[in-house]
PDB file of N, CA, C, O and CB in Angstrom:
ATOM      1  N   MET A   1     -14.241  10.445 -12.353  1.00  0.00           N
ATOM      2  CA  MET A   1     -13.330   9.491 -11.854  1.00  0.00           C
ATOM      3  C   MET A   1     -13.573   9.554 -10.208  1.00  0.00           C
ATOM      4  O   MET A   1     -13.479  10.583  -9.540  1.00  0.00           O
ATOM      5  CB  MET A   1     -11.747   9.859 -12.357  1.00  0.00           C
ATOM      6  N   THR A   2     -13.967   7.997  -9.609  1.00  0.00           N
ATOM      7  CA  THR A   2     -13.951   8.176  -8.198  1.00  0.00           C
ATOM      8  C   THR A   2     -12.754   7.649  -7.839  1.00  0.00           C
ATOM      9  O   THR A   2     -12.195   6.654  -8.301  1.00  0.00           O
ATOM     10  CB  THR A   2     -15.060   7.582  -7.462  1.00  0.00           C
ATOM     11  N   ILE A   3     -12.324   8.554  -6.788  1.00  0.00           N
ATOM     12  CA  ILE A   3     -10.933   7.980  -6.456  1.00  0.00           C
ATOM     13  C   ILE A   3     -11.093   7.623  -4.795  1.00  0.00           C
ATOM     14  O   ILE A   3     -11.494   8.506  -4.037  1.00  0.00           O
ATOM     15  CB  ILE A   3      -9.570   9.225  -6.822  1.00  0.00           C
ATOM     16  N   PRO A   4     -10.787   6.408  -4.338  1.00  0.00           N
ATOM     17  CA  PRO A   4     -10.789   6.087  -2.780  1.00  0.00           C
ATOM     18  C   PRO A   4      -9.888   6.791  -1.983  1.00  0.00           C
ATOM     19  O   PRO A   4      -8.683   7.005  -2.121  1.00  0.00           O
ATOM     20  CB  PRO A   4     -10.489   4.706  -2.494  1.00  0.00           C
ATOM     21  N   LEU A   5     -10.729   7.128  -1.079  1.00  0.00           N
ATOM     22  CA  LEU A   5      -9.921   8.009  -0.046  1.00  0.00           C
ATOM     23  C   LEU A   5      -8.780   7.306   0.525  1.00  0.00           C
ATOM     24  O   LEU A   5      -7.672   7.817   0.689  1.00  0.00           O
ATOM     25  CB  LEU A   5     -10.796   8.471   1.148  1.00  0.00           C
ATOM     26  N   ALA A   6      -9.166   5.869   0.881  1.00  0.00           N
ATOM     27  CA  ALA A   6      -8.174   5.011   1.520  1.00  0.00           C
ATOM     28  C   ALA A   6      -7.816   4.008   0.338  1.00  0.00           C
ATOM     29  O   ALA A   6      -8.543   3.877  -0.646  1.00  0.00           O
ATOM     30  CB  ALA A   6      -8.769   4.249   2.923  1.00  0.00           C
ATOM     31  N   ARG A   7      -6.657   3.330   0.522  1.00  0.00           N
ATOM     32  CA  ARG A   7      -6.105   2.147  -0.289  1.00  0.00           C
ATOM     33  C   ARG A   7      -5.387   1.361   0.759  1.00  0.00           C
ATOM     34  O   ARG A   7      -4.796   1.905   1.691  1.00  0.00           O
ATOM     35  CB  ARG A   7      -5.086   2.575  -1.558  1.00  0.00           C
ATOM     36  N   LYS A   8      -5.459  -0.060   0.568  1.00  0.00           N
ATOM     37  CA  LYS A   8      -4.834  -0.919   1.102  1.00  0.00           C
ATOM     38  C   LYS A   8      -3.552  -1.334   0.144  1.00  0.00           C
ATOM     39  O   LYS A   8      -3.821  -1.830  -0.950  1.00  0.00           O
ATOM     40  CB  LYS A   8      -5.781  -1.930   1.433  1.00  0.00           C
ATOM     41  N   ILE A   9      -2.326  -1.172   0.472  1.00  0.00           N
ATOM     42  CA  ILE A   9      -1.352  -1.253  -0.312  1.00  0.00           C
ATOM     43  C   ILE A   9      -0.078  -2.111   0.591  1.00  0.00           C
ATOM     44  O   ILE A   9       0.529  -1.609   1.538  1.00  0.00           O
ATOM     45  CB  ILE A   9      -1.053   0.260  -0.818  1.00  0.00           C
ATOM     46  N   GLU A  10       0.151  -3.523   0.042  1.00  0.00           N
ATOM     47  CA  GLU A  10       0.967  -4.191   0.604  1.00  0.00           C
ATOM     48  C   GLU A  10       0.656  -4.387   2.134  1.00  0.00           C
ATOM     49  O   GLU A  10       1.527  -4.414   3.003  1.00  0.00           O
ATOM     50  CB  GLU A  10       2.129  -3.636   0.310  1.00  0.00           C
ATOM     51  N   GLY A  11      -0.788  -4.528   2.369  1.00  0.00           N
ATOM     52  CA  GLY A  11      -1.207  -4.640   3.576  1.00  0.00           C
ATOM     53  C   GLY A  11      -1.057  -3.621   4.448  1.00  0.00           C
ATOM     54  O   GLY A  11      -0.945  -3.928   5.635  1.00  0.00           O
ATOM     55  N   LYS A  12      -1.024  -2.270   4.086  1.00  0.00           N
ATOM     56  CA  LYS A  12      -1.015  -1.306   5.027  1.00  0.00           C
ATOM     57  C   LYS A  12      -2.052  -0.011   4.404  1.00  0.00           C
ATOM     58  O   LYS A  12      -2.044   0.407   3.246  1.00  0.00           O
ATOM     59  CB  LYS A  12       0.612  -0.894   5.309  1.00  0.00           C
ATOM     60  N   LYS A  13      -2.749   0.371   5.312  1.00  0.00           N
ATOM     61  CA  LYS A  13      -3.626   1.381   4.844  1.00  0.00           C
ATOM     62  C   LYS A  13      -3.145   2.673   4.514  1.00  0.00           C
ATOM     63  O   LYS A  13      -2.626   3.228   5.482  1.00  0.00           O
ATOM     64  CB  LYS A  13      -4.542   1.557   5.701  1.00  0.00           C
ATOM     65  N   PHE A  14      -3.146   3.357   3.435  1.00  0.00           N
ATOM     66  CA  PHE A  14      -2.637   4.490   3.031  1.00  0.00           C
ATOM     67  C   PHE A  14      -3.948   5.305   2.849  1.00  0.00           C
ATOM     68  O   PHE A  14      -5.050   4.784   2.680  1.00  0.00           O
ATOM     69  CB  PHE A  14      -1.711   4.331   1.793  1.00  0.00           C
ATOM     70  N   MET A  15      -3.670   6.857   2.910  1.00  0.00           N
ATOM     71  CA  MET A  15      -4.962   7.535   2.661  1.00  0.00           C
ATOM     72  C   MET A  15      -4.268   8.680   1.691  1.00  0.00           C
ATOM     73  O   MET A  15      -3.115   9.103   1.784  1.00  0.00           O
ATOM     74  CB  MET A  15      -5.853   8.132   4.179  1.00  0.00           C
ATOM     75  N   TRP A  16      -5.327   9.087   0.691  1.00  0.00           N
ATOM     76  CA  TRP A  16      -5.251   9.960  -0.387  1.00  0.00           C
ATOM     77  C   TRP A  16      -5.113  11.218   0.138  1.00  0.00           C
ATOM     78  O   TRP A  16      -5.815  11.507   1.107  1.00  0.00           O
ATOM     79  CB  TRP A  16      -6.340   9.885  -1.268  1.00  0.00           C
ATOM     80  N   ASP A  17      -4.136  12.245  -0.431  1.00  0.00           N
ATOM     81  CA  ASP A  17      -3.868  13.369   0.013  1.00  0.00           C
ATOM     82  C   ASP A  17      -4.923  14.349  -0.675  1.00  0.00           C
ATOM     83  O   ASP A  17      -4.940  15.543  -0.375  1.00  0.00           O
ATOM     84  CB  ASP A  17      -2.442  13.642  -0.205  1.00  0.00           C
ATOM     85  N   GLY A  18      -5.801  13.800  -1.609  1.00  0.00           N
ATOM     86  CA  GLY A  18      -6.931  14.822  -1.851  1.00  0.00           C
ATOM     87  C   GLY A  18      -6.368  15.739  -3.358  1.00  0.00           C
ATOM     88  O   GLY A  18      -7.185  16.575  -3.742  1.00  0.00           O
ATOM     89  N   THR A  19      -5.434  15.658  -3.957  1.00  0.00           N
ATOM     90  CA  THR A  19      -5.075  16.168  -4.903  1.00  0.00           C
ATOM     91  C   THR A  19      -4.559  15.318  -5.876  1.00  0.00           C
ATOM     92  O   THR A  19      -3.781  14.385  -5.677  1.00  0.00           O
ATOM     93  CB  THR A  19      -4.394  16.998  -4.583  1.00  0.00           C
ATOM     94  N   THR A  20      -5.184  15.806  -7.294  1.00  0.00           N
ATOM     95  CA  THR A  20      -4.677  14.723  -8.280  1.00  0.00           C
ATOM     96  C   THR A  20      -3.484  15.582  -9.075  1.00  0.00           C
ATOM     97  O   THR A  20      -3.616  16.798  -9.215  1.00  0.00           O
ATOM     98  CB  THR A  20      -6.029  14.095  -9.418  1.00  0.00           C
ATOM     99  N   TYR A  21      -2.468  14.973  -9.517  1.00  0.00           N
ATOM    100  CA  TYR A  21      -1.294  15.627 -10.254  1.00  0.00           C
ATOM    101  C   TYR A  21      -1.370  15.214 -11.505  1.00  0.00           C
ATOM    102  O   TYR A  21      -1.614  14.042 -11.793  1.00  0.00           O
ATOM    103  CB  TYR A  21       0.069  15.334  -9.743  1.00  0.00           C
ATOM    104  N   ASP A  22      -1.168  16.142 -12.365  1.00  0.00           N
ATOM    105  CA  ASP A  22      -0.802  15.804 -13.871  1.00  0.00           C
ATOM    106  C   ASP A  22       0.693  15.141 -14.242  1.00  0.00           C
ATOM    107  O   ASP A  22       0.745  14.518 -15.303  1.00  0.00           O
ATOM    108  CB  ASP A  22      -0.893  17.204 -14.679  1.00  0.00           C
ATOM    109  N   SER A  23       1.736  15.222 -13.549  1.00  0.00           N
ATOM    110  CA  SER A  23       2.892  14.577 -13.612  1.00  0.00           C
ATOM    111  C   SER A  23       3.313  14.084 -12.641  1.00  0.00           C
ATOM    112  O   SER A  23       3.183  14.607 -11.534  1.00  0.00           O
ATOM    113  CB  SER A  23       3.705  15.146 -13.999  1.00  0.00           C
ATOM    114  N   LYS A  24       4.034  12.736 -12.890  1.00  0.00           N
ATOM    115  CA  LYS A  24       4.470  12.048 -11.950  1.00  0.00           C
ATOM    116  C   LYS A  24       5.629  12.711 -11.220  1.00  0.00           C
ATOM    117  O   LYS A  24       5.815  12.477 -10.026  1.00  0.00           O
ATOM    118  CB  LYS A  24       4.747  10.850 -12.443  1.00  0.00           C
ATOM    119  N   GLN A  25       6.389  13.511 -11.893  1.00  0.00           N
ATOM    120  CA  GLN A  25       7.399  14.469 -11.235  1.00  0.00           C
ATOM    121  C   GLN A  25       6.641  15.299 -10.102  1.00  0.00           C
ATOM    122  O   GLN A  25       7.314  15.238  -9.074  1.00  0.00           O
ATOM    123  CB  GLN A  25       8.068  15.521 -12.385  1.00  0.00           C
ATOM    124  N   LYS A  26       5.812  15.837  -9.973  1.00  0.00           N
ATOM    125  CA  LYS A  26       4.925  16.579  -9.422  1.00  0.00           C
ATOM    126  C   LYS A  26       4.841  16.034  -8.148  1.00  0.00           C
ATOM    127  O   LYS A  26       5.222  16.502  -7.075  1.00  0.00           O
ATOM    128  CB  LYS A  26       3.739  16.663 -10.116  1.00  0.00           C
ATOM    129  N   ALA A  27       4.083  14.578  -8.506  1.00  0.00           N
ATOM    130  CA  ALA A  27       3.413  13.743  -7.393  1.00  0.00           C
ATOM    131  C   ALA A  27       4.512  13.329  -6.362  1.00  0.00           C
ATOM    132  O   ALA A  27       4.395  13.158  -5.149  1.00  0.00           O
ATOM    133  CB  ALA A  27       2.672  12.378  -8.015  1.00  0.00           C
ATOM    134  N   TYR A  28       5.878  13.187  -7.361  1.00  0.00           N
ATOM    135  CA  TYR A  28       7.032  12.773  -6.624  1.00  0.00           C
ATOM    136  C   TYR A  28       7.612  13.778  -5.488  1.00  0.00           C
ATOM    137  O   TYR A  28       8.105  13.443  -4.411  1.00  0.00           O
ATOM    138  CB  TYR A  28       8.080  12.511  -7.635  1.00  0.00           C
ATOM    139  N   GLU A  29       7.441  15.027  -5.968  1.00  0.00           N
ATOM    140  CA  GLU A  29       7.929  16.344  -5.317  1.00  0.00           C
ATOM    141  C   GLU A  29       7.257  16.276  -3.878  1.00  0.00           C
ATOM    142  O   GLU A  29       7.824  16.304  -2.785  1.00  0.00           O
ATOM    143  CB  GLU A  29       7.438  17.793  -6.221  1.00  0.00           C
ATOM    144  N   VAL A  30       5.870  16.178  -4.167  1.00  0.00           N
ATOM    145  CA  VAL A  30       4.901  16.049  -3.016  1.00  0.00           C
ATOM    146  C   VAL A  30       5.347  15.144  -1.917  1.00  0.00           C
ATOM    147  O   VAL A  30       5.545  15.342  -0.719  1.00  0.00           O
ATOM    148  CB  VAL A  30       3.586  15.545  -3.500  1.00  0.00           C
ATOM    149  N   SER A  31       5.478  13.750  -2.932  1.00  0.00           N
ATOM    150  CA  SER A  31       5.682  12.481  -1.849  1.00  0.00           C
ATOM    151  C   SER A  31       7.108  12.885  -1.046  1.00  0.00           C
ATOM    152  O   SER A  31       7.316  12.560   0.123  1.00  0.00           O
ATOM    153  CB  SER A  31       5.877  10.736  -2.770  1.00  0.00           C
ATOM    154  N   VAL A  32       7.935  13.555  -1.773  1.00  0.00           N
ATOM    155  CA  VAL A  32       9.228  13.902  -0.784  1.00  0.00           C
ATOM    156  C   VAL A  32       9.234  14.723   0.355  1.00  0.00           C
ATOM    157  O   VAL A  32       9.974  14.659   1.337  1.00  0.00           O
ATOM    158  CB  VAL A  32      10.202  14.508  -1.455  1.00  0.00           C
ATOM    159  N   ALA A  33       8.073  15.712   0.035  1.00  0.00           N
ATOM    160  CA  ALA A  33       7.638  16.345   1.437  1.00  0.00           C
ATOM    161  C   ALA A  33       7.137  15.556   2.332  1.00  0.00           C
ATOM    162  O   ALA A  33       7.463  15.723   3.507  1.00  0.00           O
ATOM    163  CB  ALA A  33       6.686  17.313   1.365  1.00  0.00           C
ATOM    164  N   TYR A  34       6.274  14.568   1.981  1.00  0.00           N
ATOM    165  CA  TYR A  34       5.788  13.934   3.065  1.00  0.00           C
ATOM    166  C   TYR A  34       6.776  13.131   4.122  1.00  0.00           C
ATOM    167  O   TYR A  34       6.775  13.038   5.349  1.00  0.00           O
ATOM    168  CB  TYR A  34       4.860  13.084   2.517  1.00  0.00           C
ATOM    169  N   LYS A  35       7.670  12.561   3.016  1.00  0.00           N
ATOM    170  CA  LYS A  35       8.484  11.439   3.481  1.00  0.00           C
ATOM    171  C   LYS A  35       9.391  12.229   4.657  1.00  0.00           C
ATOM    172  O   LYS A  35       9.691  11.696   5.725  1.00  0.00           O
ATOM    173  CB  LYS A  35       9.438  10.687   2.142  1.00  0.00           C
ATOM    174  N   ALA A  36       9.758  13.540   4.287  1.00  0.00           N
ATOM    175  CA  ALA A  36      10.725  14.541   5.397  1.00  0.00           C
ATOM    176  C   ALA A  36      10.050  14.616   6.598  1.00  0.00           C
ATOM    177  O   ALA A  36      10.646  14.856   7.648  1.00  0.00           O
ATOM    178  CB  ALA A  36      10.987  16.181   4.944  1.00  0.00           C
ATOM    179  N   ASN A  37       8.572  14.387   6.521  1.00  0.00           N
ATOM    180  CA  ASN A  37       7.691  14.666   7.740  1.00  0.00           C
ATOM    181  C   ASN A  37       7.407  13.512   8.307  1.00  0.00           C
ATOM    182  O   ASN A  37       6.454  13.459   9.085  1.00  0.00           O
ATOM    183  CB  ASN A  37       6.433  15.358   7.488  1.00  0.00           C
ATOM    184  N   GLY A  38       8.179  12.372   8.026  1.00  0.00           N
ATOM    185  CA  GLY A  38       8.084  10.841   8.486  1.00  0.00           C
ATOM    186  C   GLY A  38       6.820   9.865   8.072  1.00  0.00           C
ATOM    187  O   GLY A  38       6.389   8.905   8.711  1.00  0.00           O
ATOM    188  N   PHE A  39       6.378  10.365   6.880  1.00  0.00           N
ATOM    189  CA  PHE A  39       5.231   9.426   6.172  1.00  0.00           C
ATOM    190  C   PHE A  39       5.856   8.632   5.288  1.00  0.00           C
ATOM    191  O   PHE A  39       6.815   8.961   4.589  1.00  0.00           O
ATOM    192  CB  PHE A  39       4.085  10.171   5.375  1.00  0.00           C
ATOM    193  N   GLU A  40       5.170   7.298   5.319  1.00  0.00           N
ATOM    194  CA  GLU A  40       5.474   6.362   4.125  1.00  0.00           C
ATOM    195  C   GLU A  40       4.346   7.147   2.966  1.00  0.00           C
ATOM    196  O   GLU A  40       3.340   7.823   3.177  1.00  0.00           O
ATOM    197  CB  GLU A  40       5.076   4.416   4.550  1.00  0.00           C
ATOM    198  N   THR A  41       5.038   6.707   1.641  1.00  0.00           N
ATOM    199  CA  THR A  41       4.138   7.209   0.443  1.00  0.00           C
ATOM    200  C   THR A  41       4.255   6.253  -0.602  1.00  0.00           C
ATOM    201  O   THR A  41       5.184   5.447  -0.645  1.00  0.00           O
ATOM    202  CB  THR A  41       4.536   8.641  -0.140  1.00  0.00           C
ATOM    203  N   GLN A  42       3.217   6.321  -1.565  1.00  0.00           N
ATOM    204  CA  GLN A  42       3.010   5.573  -2.855  1.00  0.00           C
ATOM    205  C   GLN A  42       2.298   6.606  -3.579  1.00  0.00           C
ATOM    206  O   GLN A  42       1.477   7.443  -3.205  1.00  0.00           O
ATOM    207  CB  GLN A  42       2.185   4.141  -2.761  1.00  0.00           C
ATOM    208  N   ILE A  43       2.840   6.331  -4.761  1.00  0.00           N
ATOM    209  CA  ILE A  43       2.231   6.951  -5.872  1.00  0.00           C
ATOM    210  C   ILE A  43       1.620   6.228  -6.933  1.00  0.00           C
ATOM    211  O   ILE A  43       2.264   5.435  -7.619  1.00  0.00           O
ATOM    212  CB  ILE A  43       3.066   7.675  -6.408  1.00  0.00           C
ATOM    213  N   ILE A  44       0.344   6.472  -7.112  1.00  0.00           N
ATOM    214  CA  ILE A  44      -0.644   5.529  -8.114  1.00  0.00           C
ATOM    215  C   ILE A  44      -0.683   6.295  -9.004  1.00  0.00           C
ATOM    216  O   ILE A  44      -0.502   7.506  -8.877  1.00  0.00           O
ATOM    217  CB  ILE A  44      -2.120   5.068  -7.739  1.00  0.00           C
ATOM    218  N   GLU A  45      -0.971   5.603 -10.243  1.00  0.00           N
ATOM    219  CA  GLU A  45      -1.362   6.387 -11.548  1.00  0.00           C
ATOM    220  C   GLU A  45      -2.853   5.838 -11.927  1.00  0.00           C
ATOM    221  O   GLU A  45      -3.126   4.686 -12.264  1.00  0.00           O
ATOM    222  CB  GLU A  45      -0.187   6.083 -12.890  1.00  0.00           C
ATOM    223  N   GLU A  46      -3.626   6.785 -11.809  1.00  0.00           N
ATOM    224  CA  GLU A  46      -4.999   6.329 -12.564  1.00  0.00           C
ATOM    225  C   GLU A  46      -5.613   7.492 -13.573  1.00  0.00           C
ATOM    226  O   GLU A  46      -5.620   8.722 -13.518  1.00  0.00           O
ATOM    227  CB  GLU A  46      -6.227   5.978 -11.354  1.00  0.00           C
ATOM    228  N   ASP A  47      -5.998   6.761 -14.285  1.00  0.00           N
ATOM    229  CA  ASP A  47      -6.769   7.586 -15.501  1.00  0.00           C
ATOM    230  C   ASP A  47      -5.835   8.773 -15.846  1.00  0.00           C
ATOM    231  O   ASP A  47      -6.247   9.933 -15.824  1.00  0.00           O
ATOM    232  CB  ASP A  47      -8.387   8.228 -15.024  1.00  0.00           C
ATOM    233  N   GLY A  48      -4.435   8.408 -16.196  1.00  0.00           N
ATOM    234  CA  GLY A  48      -3.624   9.667 -16.552  1.00  0.00           C
ATOM    235  C   GLY A  48      -3.145  10.649 -15.774  1.00  0.00           C
ATOM    236  O   GLY A  48      -2.359  11.496 -16.200  1.00  0.00           O
ATOM    237  N   ASN A  49      -3.666  10.604 -14.350  1.00  0.00           N
ATOM    238  CA  ASN A  49      -3.382  11.331 -13.346  1.00  0.00           C
ATOM    239  C   ASN A  49      -2.437  10.603 -12.107  1.00  0.00           C
ATOM    240  O   ASN A  49      -2.434   9.403 -11.834  1.00  0.00           O
ATOM    241  CB  ASN A  49      -4.682  11.790 -12.925  1.00  0.00           C
ATOM    242  N   PHE A  50      -1.863  11.379 -11.627  1.00  0.00           N
ATOM    243  CA  PHE A  50      -0.979  10.630 -10.396  1.00  0.00           C
ATOM    244  C   PHE A  50      -1.593  11.112  -9.036  1.00  0.00           C
ATOM    245  O   PHE A  50      -1.992  12.262  -8.852  1.00  0.00           O
ATOM    246  CB  PHE A  50       0.795  11.085 -10.413  1.00  0.00           C
ATOM    247  N   LEU A  51      -1.625  10.104  -8.096  1.00  0.00           N
ATOM    248  CA  LEU A  51      -2.257  10.279  -6.848  1.00  0.00           C
ATOM    249  C   LEU A  51      -1.174  10.098  -5.739  1.00  0.00           C
ATOM    250  O   LEU A  51      -0.289   9.257  -5.896  1.00  0.00           O
ATOM    251  CB  LEU A  51      -3.446   9.281  -6.694  1.00  0.00           C
ATOM    252  N   VAL A  52      -1.230  10.859  -4.646  1.00  0.00           N
ATOM    253  CA  VAL A  52      -0.224  10.722  -3.743  1.00  0.00           C
ATOM    254  C   VAL A  52      -0.912  10.066  -2.601  1.00  0.00           C
ATOM    255  O   VAL A  52      -1.879  10.755  -2.276  1.00  0.00           O
ATOM    256  CB  VAL A  52       0.466  12.030  -3.407  1.00  0.00           C
ATOM    257  N   TYR A  53      -0.760   8.729  -1.679  1.00  0.00           N
ATOM    258  CA  TYR A  53      -1.180   8.048  -0.853  1.00  0.00           C
ATOM    259  C   TYR A  53      -0.005   8.365   0.263  1.00  0.00           C
ATOM    260  O   TYR A  53       1.185   8.430  -0.046  1.00  0.00           O
ATOM    261  CB  TYR A  53      -1.458   6.652  -1.377  1.00  0.00           C
ATOM    262  N   SER A  54      -0.445   8.530   1.441  1.00  0.00           N
ATOM    263  CA  SER A  54       0.628   8.537   2.345  1.00  0.00           C
ATOM    264  C   SER A  54       0.120   7.510   3.847  1.00  0.00           C
ATOM    265  O   SER A  54      -1.005   7.009   3.846  1.00  0.00           O
ATOM    266  CB  SER A  54       0.963  10.302   2.687  1.00  0.00           C
ATOM    267  N   ARG A  55       0.854   7.343   4.773  1.00  0.00           N
ATOM    268  CA  ARG A  55       0.553   6.902   6.104  1.00  0.00           C
ATOM    269  C   ARG A  55       1.479   6.966   7.139  1.00  0.00           C
ATOM    270  O   ARG A  55       2.609   6.827   6.669  1.00  0.00           O
ATOM    271  CB  ARG A  55       0.196   5.717   6.074  1.00  0.00           C
ATOM    272  N   ARG A  56       1.487   7.084   8.081  1.00  0.00           N
ATOM    273  CA  ARG A  56       2.336   6.985   9.348  1.00  0.00           C
ATOM    274  C   ARG A  56       1.755   6.448  10.553  1.00  0.00           C
ATOM    275  O   ARG A  56       0.570   6.584  10.858  1.00  0.00           O
ATOM    276  CB  ARG A  56       2.805   8.245   9.715  1.00  0.00           C
ATOM    277  N   VAL A  57       2.663   5.804  11.261  1.00  0.00           N
ATOM    278  CA  VAL A  57       2.191   5.196  12.478  1.00  0.00           C
ATOM    279  C   VAL A  57       2.077   6.152  13.459  1.00  0.00           C
ATOM    280  O   VAL A  57       3.015   6.944  13.553  1.00  0.00           O
ATOM    281  CB  VAL A  57       3.010   4.146  12.943  1.00  0.00           C
ATOM    282  N   ALA A  58       0.966   6.285  14.360  1.00  0.00           N
ATOM    283  CA  ALA A  58       0.684   7.278  15.266  1.00  0.00           C
ATOM    284  C   ALA A  58       1.488   6.865  16.354  1.00  0.00           C
ATOM    285  O   ALA A  58       1.614   5.681  16.667  1.00  0.00           O
ATOM    286  CB  ALA A  58      -0.759   7.462  15.591  1.00  0.00           C
ATOM    287  N   ALA A  59       2.080   7.881  16.987  1.00  0.00           N
ATOM    288  CA  ALA A  59       2.783   7.617  18.321  1.00  0.00           C
ATOM    289  C   ALA A  59       1.972   7.366  19.454  1.00  0.00           C
ATOM    290  O   ALA A  59       0.962   8.054  19.599  1.00  0.00           O
ATOM    291  CB  ALA A  59       3.600   8.697  18.693  1.00  0.00           C
ATOM    292  N   VAL A  60       2.231   6.564  20.208  1.00  0.00           N
ATOM    293  CA  VAL A  60       1.597   6.263  21.296  1.00  0.00           C
ATOM    294  C   VAL A  60       1.993   6.823  22.662  1.00  0.00           C
ATOM    295  O   VAL A  60       2.955   6.365  23.278  1.00  0.00           O
ATOM    296  CB  VAL A  60       1.616   5.034  21.314  1.00  0.00           C
ATOM    297  N   GLU A  61       1.257   7.793  23.110  1.00  0.00           N
ATOM    298  CA  GLU A  61       1.731   8.453  24.345  1.00  0.00           C
ATOM    299  C   GLU A  61       1.758   7.643  25.536  1.00  0.00           C
ATOM    300  O   GLU A  61       0.680   7.096  25.765  1.00  0.00           O
ATOM    301  CB  GLU A  61       0.947   9.574  24.636  1.00  0.00           C
ATOM    302  N   SER A  62       2.754   7.392  26.423  1.00  0.00           N
ATOM    303  CA  SER A  62       2.401   6.586  27.651  1.00  0.00           C
ATOM    304  C   SER A  62       2.178   7.785  28.769  1.00  0.00           C
ATOM    305  O   SER A  62       2.772   8.849  28.946  1.00  0.00           O
ATOM    306  CB  SER A  62       3.703   5.409  28.095  1.00  0.00           C
ATOM    307  N   SER A  63       0.925   7.075  29.533  1.00  0.00           N
ATOM    308  CA  SER A  63       0.699   8.242  30.354  1.00  0.00           C
ATOM    309  C   SER A  63       1.461   7.831  31.833  1.00  0.00           C
ATOM    310  O   SER A  63       1.794   6.696  32.176  1.00  0.00           O
ATOM    311  CB  SER A  63      -1.043   8.568  30.485  1.00  0.00           C
ATOM    312  N   GLY A  64       1.625   9.042  32.565  1.00  0.00           N
ATOM    313  CA  GLY A  64       2.426   8.818  33.902  1.00  0.00           C
ATOM    314  C   GLY A  64       3.185   9.955  34.153  1.00  0.00           C
ATOM    315  O   GLY A  64       3.900  10.011  35.154  1.00  0.00           O
TER     316      GLY A  64
END
């Protein structure tokens, strides 16, 4: 199974966390942890495994 590192979902770029999860529950638990750290997440089922994709808008630092 070739898993894309990045996916466009609803027009937004999400990055795969690199792990395949055997259950939707485990993927959900991981996604909750990402959300607690300010990430948007999506869970994708592929070939019987669950993948967690996440994204976060980078903060822009102002110089000054």
